[in-house]
KEFI-485895 format. One line per 2 residues: number of its first residue (from 1); for each residue x, y negated, z negated of C-alpha. Coordinates in Angstrom, 2 decimals. Layout:
N
NUM) X,Y,Z ~ ...
***
This chain:
348
1) 14.57,-15.02,24.61 ~ 16.43,-12.62,22.80
3) 14.72,-10.84,20.60 ~ 15.14,-11.00,16.62
5) 17.29,-8.10,15.20 ~ 15.73,-5.75,13.20
7) 16.93,-3.78,9.61 ~ 15.46,-0.61,7.95
9) 16.81,-0.70,4.90 ~ 16.25,2.66,3.13
11) 15.51,4.38,6.63 ~ 15.64,8.10,5.95
13) 13.03,7.49,2.54 ~ 9.35,8.51,2.95
15) 8.01,4.96,3.61 ~ 11.13,4.21,5.86
17) 10.55,7.68,8.47 ~ 6.55,5.86,8.54
19) 8.17,2.80,10.04 ~ 10.34,4.16,12.39
21) 7.06,5.42,13.61 ~ 4.87,2.55,13.46
23) 8.05,0.58,15.40 ~ 8.10,3.69,17.82
25) 4.24,2.99,18.32 ~ 3.53,-0.49,18.57
27) 4.64,-3.30,20.68 ~ 8.55,-3.74,21.34
29) 9.20,-7.29,19.97 ~ 12.63,-6.34,18.44
31) 15.74,-6.59,19.20 ~ 18.89,-4.54,17.83
33) 17.50,-2.00,15.03 ~ 19.39,-0.91,12.53
35) 19.36,1.57,10.01 ~ 20.51,1.49,6.24
37) 20.20,3.65,3.43 ~ 22.45,4.82,0.43
39) 25.46,5.95,0.46 ~ 24.45,10.13,0.81
41) 22.36,9.35,3.54 ~ 24.93,7.38,5.63
43) 26.10,9.17,8.87 ~ 22.53,10.61,9.47
45) 20.75,9.90,12.69 ~ 17.42,9.15,13.61
47) 15.72,8.14,16.80 ~ 14.24,4.42,17.40
49) 12.34,3.82,20.54 ~ 14.00,6.60,22.30
51) 17.47,5.83,21.23 ~ 19.56,7.66,18.76
53) 20.76,5.67,15.83 ~ 23.51,6.31,13.46
55) 22.39,5.52,9.44 ~ 24.84,3.01,8.15
57) 25.67,2.58,4.63 ~ 23.95,-0.72,2.55
59) 26.71,-3.30,2.15 ~ 26.94,-7.55,2.63
61) 28.83,-7.26,5.99 ~ 25.77,-4.57,7.25
63) 23.03,-7.90,6.89 ~ 25.43,-9.84,8.93
65) 24.00,-10.53,12.40 ~ 20.47,-9.62,11.18
67) 17.44,-11.94,11.47 ~ 15.01,-9.53,9.48
69) 15.44,-7.21,7.03 ~ 12.46,-4.53,5.86
71) 13.30,-3.16,2.30 ~ 11.11,0.57,2.07
73) 13.61,1.23,-1.31 ~ 13.05,1.32,-5.01
75) 12.92,-1.31,-7.23 ~ 16.12,-1.63,-8.89
77) 17.69,-1.19,-5.00 ~ 16.09,-4.39,-3.82
79) 16.32,-6.47,-6.70 ~ 19.76,-5.75,-6.12
81) 20.26,-6.11,-2.33 ~ 16.96,-8.58,-1.28
83) 19.31,-11.48,-2.16 ~ 22.33,-10.75,-0.91
85) 20.79,-9.85,2.35 ~ 18.87,-13.97,2.07
87) 21.69,-15.17,1.21 ~ 23.34,-14.46,4.51
89) 19.92,-15.71,6.23 ~ 18.01,-12.77,6.57
91) 14.33,-12.91,6.24 ~ 13.61,-9.89,3.44
93) 10.41,-8.10,3.67 ~ 10.26,-6.37,0.39
95) 8.14,-2.94,-0.18 ~ 8.82,-2.71,-4.02
97) 7.81,-4.34,-6.68 ~ 11.00,-5.95,-8.03
99) 9.32,-9.65,-6.62 ~ 5.82,-9.50,-5.67
101) 4.94,-11.70,-8.96 ~ 8.36,-14.45,-8.53
103) 6.54,-17.69,-7.91 ~ 9.20,-18.54,-5.67
105) 7.62,-15.10,-3.31 ~ 4.70,-14.85,-1.69
107) 2.86,-11.63,-1.64 ~ 1.47,-11.20,1.45
109) -1.02,-9.57,3.46 ~ -1.55,-10.80,7.27
111) -5.71,-11.15,7.49 ~ -5.52,-12.50,4.52
113) -2.84,-15.17,3.34 ~ -0.49,-15.11,6.38
115) 0.47,-18.72,6.01 ~ 1.75,-17.95,3.36
117) 5.01,-16.02,5.34 ~ 6.71,-19.78,5.80
119) 6.73,-20.83,1.93 ~ 9.33,-18.21,1.19
121) 12.25,-20.63,-0.84 ~ 14.25,-17.31,-1.65
123) 14.17,-16.00,2.00 ~ 11.97,-13.11,0.64
125) 8.40,-11.44,1.37 ~ 6.51,-9.31,-1.35
127) 4.69,-6.34,0.08 ~ 1.67,-5.93,-2.39
129) 1.32,-2.26,-4.27 ~ -0.68,0.28,-1.79
131) -3.55,0.49,-4.61 ~ -4.02,-3.27,-4.08
133) -3.57,-2.79,0.03 ~ -6.03,-0.24,0.31
135) -8.56,-2.83,-0.84 ~ -7.71,-5.81,-0.75
137) -8.13,-6.34,3.12 ~ -11.43,-6.18,2.95
139) -12.62,-7.40,-0.45 ~ -10.31,-10.76,1.48
141) -12.82,-10.95,4.49 ~ -15.64,-10.85,1.58
143) -13.81,-13.89,-0.46 ~ -13.69,-16.16,2.53
145) -17.22,-16.59,3.12 ~ -18.21,-15.38,-0.51
147) -15.49,-16.50,-2.87 ~ -15.23,-13.72,-5.48
149) -15.61,-14.14,-9.02 ~ -15.09,-10.96,-10.54
151) -13.64,-7.14,-9.85 ~ -14.36,-4.18,-11.88
153) -12.07,-1.63,-9.90 ~ -11.54,2.74,-10.24
155) -9.20,3.80,-8.00 ~ -8.26,7.29,-6.42
157) -5.09,7.31,-6.40 ~ -2.94,10.45,-3.92
159) 0.12,12.32,-5.21 ~ 1.91,10.38,-2.31
161) 1.36,7.07,-4.61 ~ 4.00,8.91,-7.05
163) 6.75,9.73,-3.92 ~ 8.08,12.97,-2.43
165) 8.29,14.46,-6.13 ~ 4.34,13.69,-6.52
167) 3.61,15.36,-2.94 ~ 5.48,18.86,-3.51
169) 4.27,18.92,-7.06 ~ 0.71,18.85,-6.07
171) 1.55,21.29,-3.49 ~ 3.65,24.16,-5.90
173) 0.69,23.75,-7.95 ~ -1.90,24.49,-5.35
175) -0.21,27.57,-4.81 ~ 0.44,28.90,-8.16
177) -3.84,28.25,-9.16 ~ -4.82,29.81,-5.70
179) -6.74,33.08,-6.29 ~ -7.72,31.63,-10.28
181) -11.52,32.75,-11.25 ~ -13.09,29.29,-10.79
183) -15.38,30.17,-13.01 ~ -12.92,30.32,-15.61
185) -12.44,27.32,-18.31 ~ -9.80,24.73,-17.10
187) -7.37,25.07,-19.57 ~ -7.59,29.34,-17.93
189) -6.69,28.10,-14.39 ~ -4.21,26.06,-14.80
191) -1.73,27.91,-17.07 ~ 0.44,29.45,-14.93
193) 1.22,26.19,-13.66 ~ 5.01,25.75,-14.91
195) 5.52,21.75,-13.75 ~ 3.99,18.83,-14.18
197) 6.63,16.47,-12.10 ~ 5.26,12.92,-12.42
199) 2.14,13.44,-13.43 ~ 1.18,14.03,-17.42
201) -1.31,16.42,-17.28 ~ -2.15,19.24,-14.10
203) -2.82,17.17,-11.04 ~ -4.46,20.20,-8.73
205) -8.10,21.05,-9.43 ~ -8.14,18.28,-11.76
207) -8.04,14.40,-11.75 ~ -5.80,12.02,-14.44
209) -6.94,9.00,-15.49 ~ -3.27,7.87,-15.68
211) -1.08,5.85,-13.00 ~ 2.39,4.37,-13.59
213) 3.91,3.91,-17.09 ~ 1.44,2.10,-20.41
215) 1.73,-1.56,-20.60 ~ 0.04,-4.11,-22.96
217) -3.26,-2.99,-24.20 ~ -2.90,0.21,-22.99
219) -3.68,0.00,-19.32 ~ -0.80,1.07,-16.90
221) 1.15,-1.08,-14.58 ~ -0.61,0.49,-11.71
223) -4.04,-1.60,-13.14 ~ -2.35,-4.21,-13.90
225) -0.86,-4.31,-10.34 ~ -4.11,-4.32,-9.22
227) -4.69,-7.48,-11.68 ~ -1.78,-9.21,-10.60
229) -1.79,-8.63,-6.97 ~ -5.21,-9.24,-6.29
231) -4.90,-12.84,-8.34 ~ -2.19,-13.73,-6.61
233) -3.21,-12.63,-2.96 ~ -6.76,-14.92,-3.16
235) -5.32,-17.91,-4.96 ~ -7.39,-16.97,-7.84
237) -4.96,-16.92,-11.03 ~ -8.44,-16.80,-12.58
239) -9.92,-14.59,-11.42 ~ -11.53,-11.58,-13.40
241) -10.24,-8.40,-12.34 ~ -10.23,-5.10,-14.56
243) -9.12,-1.56,-13.36 ~ -8.76,1.79,-14.25
245) -5.95,4.17,-12.00 ~ -7.01,7.56,-11.55
247) -4.65,10.80,-10.02 ~ -6.68,12.87,-7.23
249) -5.65,16.04,-5.96 ~ -5.14,14.45,-2.09
251) -1.88,14.31,-0.25 ~ -2.11,10.84,0.91
253) -4.64,8.15,1.39 ~ -5.94,6.26,-1.82
255) -9.53,5.51,-2.52 ~ -11.44,2.99,-4.36
257) -14.88,2.14,-6.13 ~ -15.24,-1.52,-6.36
259) -17.61,-3.90,-8.07 ~ -17.09,-7.20,-6.59
261) -19.51,-10.40,-8.18 ~ -19.20,-13.37,-5.80
263) -20.26,-17.00,-6.31 ~ -22.94,-16.75,-3.14
265) -25.54,-14.42,-2.48 ~ -24.77,-12.09,-0.39
267) -26.96,-8.77,1.35 ~ -25.22,-5.43,2.05
269) -26.41,-6.41,5.88 ~ -24.37,-9.21,5.89
271) -21.48,-8.39,4.26 ~ -21.35,-5.22,6.48
273) -21.59,-7.24,9.86 ~ -18.86,-9.69,8.07
275) -16.64,-6.39,7.72 ~ -17.19,-5.20,11.44
277) -16.03,-7.96,12.49 ~ -12.57,-8.75,10.21
279) -9.54,-7.40,11.18 ~ -7.93,-4.82,9.85
281) -11.37,-3.46,8.65 ~ -12.93,-0.27,9.89
283) -16.91,0.08,8.56 ~ -18.20,3.95,7.99
285) -21.42,3.20,6.15 ~ -24.32,5.22,6.90
287) -26.01,6.80,4.39 ~ -29.14,8.64,5.74
289) -26.73,10.94,7.45 ~ -24.34,10.68,4.66
291) -21.05,9.21,6.80 ~ -19.04,7.52,5.04
293) -14.95,7.09,4.50 ~ -12.87,10.27,3.25
295) -9.41,10.10,2.33 ~ -9.44,13.53,4.38
297) -10.89,11.82,7.34 ~ -8.74,8.61,7.69
299) -5.14,10.06,6.93 ~ -3.08,8.26,9.42
301) -5.03,5.41,10.60 ~ -4.15,2.21,10.21
303) -7.22,0.22,9.09 ~ -8.94,-0.69,5.93
305) -12.39,1.94,5.99 ~ -15.25,0.56,3.85
307) -18.68,2.64,3.22 ~ -21.25,3.10,0.88
309) -21.82,-0.48,0.69 ~ -24.75,-1.34,-1.45
311) -26.11,-4.11,-4.39 ~ -28.12,-3.55,-7.78
313) -30.92,-5.25,-6.96 ~ -30.88,-7.28,-10.14
315) -27.46,-9.55,-9.08 ~ -27.73,-10.44,-5.63
317) -24.70,-12.00,-5.65 ~ -23.19,-8.47,-6.23
319) -21.63,-6.02,-4.04 ~ -20.53,-2.23,-4.18
321) -18.52,-0.48,-1.85 ~ -15.71,2.26,-1.27
323) -13.03,2.45,0.47 ~ -9.85,4.56,1.49
325) -6.64,3.14,3.01 ~ -3.72,5.65,3.98
327) -0.76,4.42,1.75 ~ 2.24,5.29,3.41
329) 0.96,3.21,6.75 ~ -1.26,-0.02,5.64
331) -0.34,1.04,2.22 ~ 3.21,0.39,2.77
333) 5.00,0.50,5.46 ~ 2.45,-0.86,8.30
335) 1.74,-4.25,6.52 ~ 5.76,-5.09,6.21
337) 5.83,-4.54,9.58 ~ 3.37,-6.43,10.41
339) 4.46,-9.72,7.73 ~ 7.96,-9.04,10.12
341) 6.45,-9.58,13.29 ~ 4.27,-11.94,11.86
343) 7.05,-13.65,11.19 ~ 9.12,-12.89,14.35
345) 5.69,-14.16,16.48 ~ 5.71,-17.54,15.14
347) 9.32,-18.28,14.44 ~ 10.90,-17.00,17.77
***
């Protein structure tokens, strides 16, 4: 049987590069692979599965004879070209925020709600935000047994979540503060920082309680994504969710501290056992030996890592845990690719 053709839209970007790495690593389910990007990137050559492929400019004709297209581009590009690709019969899997809250576009995490992949009246499937994805695989596994009814989340988001400029800004700031007297006031340490980049305050040797743009009730766009996307993925439109998103001086891998309340009683031991047997989850939780996931330890991996699993003894319906997930792999490229692979497995 002929293998399906794949287009990688945004192949030369940060997430597109990770996508190509993943395709090179994973099972070979694809036939022809086409690389698409902006006009300024057209003509570049990239190696995919041992073959050198030339990047083409995004255009209507370059979606002809494509079965699946994964979009790793800004919202505006997806909003323009996603429907054009879908109109040509292409199954579009989009990693931007352009379609996530569209009622006719499923928002999918294969470990949690894979059945939604075939419910795509617009021909488009959306990939959640990287912050939501760093939590939702573990939370979804717990929800299936215990039914979540309330979430309070604090995120600790890496600089790469703000794109290439975020990483470059943090690296530049680290150099600028290096060698400073760490006993000095933070203001003194940071006065040499010349460029805040995409952040509202210095990020090196600091944490910034802000990610995204200002939205209603003084929440940020990132905080509302955690709220709204969790509700949609879990199929709980009235789920009580509140989030505080914090940017931390980490290059890659988001972390979240999660307080969850469930409909059913549970214990940390039962939750730990469930998570240890859940796809896409790795448990790293040994309090006596101070073993738990950290961004530096799990960057470059595909799992959602869970540790610090505990419970307030006054509330047997609650659970506290800490999660880490590589925001460029599972948080972006990997989940998008998993959706595409799941579609292929069930339709070809």
